[in-house]
C-alpha positions, 0 to 999 in steps of 0.5 A, a space after each residue: 500500500 503506497 504511503 506518503 509522509 512529509 516531515 517539516 519544521 515550524 520556525 514560529 512554534 519550533 515544533 516538527 510535524 508529519 503529514 501522512 496519507 495513504 492509498 486508503 484515502 487516510 490523511 492525518 497530521 502528527 506531532 513529532 519530537 526528535 531527541 538524541 536517542 528517541 523519535 516520537 510521533 503522535 496524534 490525539 483524535 477523538 476516539 482514536 489516539 496514535 503514537 510511535 516511539 522509536 529508539 535511534 540505533 546504529 549511530 543514527 542509521 536505524 530507528 526501531 519502534 512500535 505504533 500503538 493506539 488508544 481510544 482514550 489516550 491513556 490505555 495503549 494497545 500495540 498496533 505494529 512494530 516498525 523499523 526505519 533503516 537508512 539506505 546508502 
């Protein structure tokens, strides 16, 4: 399934955001936080909260993490694991 994600930075709020769309016709805006060893992506929508928490590894060459979902933003359920790898 084709997916498009665009990551950007707002120089006014000093926040990162990710625009997401896929072949199902889903369009979402996620907030982001990038630390020295962790990448977090999340959104809070009524009845369907989502988050990804990934550990930055291999000197920044991979990010290993998991997407989770929640109906209320408090009780989280695993959705799926996802690893990003830098391609040379």
